[in-house]
C-alpha positions, 0 to 999 in steps of 0.5 A: 667127952674127950677127943679120943672118945669122940673119935672112937665113937665116930669110928664105931658109928662109921663101922656100923654104917659100913656094915649097913651099906654092905647089907644094902649092897648084898640085897641090891646084888640079889635084886640085880640078879633078878632084874638081869633074869627078867631083862634077859627074858623080856627085853628082846626085839620082839617085845618092842615095836621099834628099835628106838623103843627097845633102846629107850627101855634099856637106857632107862634101866642103865640110868637107874643103875648109874643113879644108885652107884652115884648115890653110894659113891657120894655116901662113901665119899662122906664117910671117907671125909669123916675118917680123914678127920679122925685119922689125920693128926692134929696140927699142933700134935707132937711126934709122940702125939695121940694114936701111938705116934702115927704122925702123918696119919693114913694115906688115902691115895688122893695126895698123888692126884 
């Protein structure tokens, strides 16, 4: 398999992964809306013996949301690394290299940091 075909296969796989991630996020948004409604009806001062109990419950919910976002961020960072490998020009490429002479590849905004 040629390098270009391998890169195209990587890009197609990444597109499928991104589609699946979008579907997961859509389902999570629906689920989050249901959790929000449940929380608004059940997490109130009368449902807990003390303010500390209420705080512990809300912090637990918050931690679950943060864990979900951290996992998705790690997944997206991995996909970004794959795209950088595909889109960055090879070290030995000439100015008229593969991908129609795109020397320098695409910037992802991290060069400024």
